[in-house]
C-alpha angles and dihedrals in degrees: 000000000000090000091054092051091049091049093050092048091048092051091047090051091050094050093044092052100034094099095074091046096043096044099041106029110024095042093056096041091053086074093060125080091228114080117237094245091064090065089052093054092047090053091045092052091052103037102027100190129076094236096047092045095049092046091050092049093048091048092049094046091051095042110019115193137159089240093060103038120110092209123103124260089248091056092048091047091053101040105016130218118317117255118250112277117253092205120112120248090259093049091049091051091046093050093046091048090055090046091051093049092048098051108021114128097197111109091013099078118089 
């Protein structure tokens, strides 16, 4: 019963906050040949934990630099470094929380 309630609340949270993620992240990433989930897995491989990964993503989105990107040199040569995000700190956190909930593997592996 508790698991069902947590699942329902998680889904409600995702849908309620999906606008920032959908409008600001998904729309832009649709233009790239690499799907948005691939970025997630690259960050997860490097940073491992939810907290470290989210902090790294927020830092990169606020201050993008070649030295802090998780993307390959070939990718950066072709597409360049992302422009600094115009989202507020709260909007960044909200979007990254939705992103985490959408692609996290923890609790899904059997």
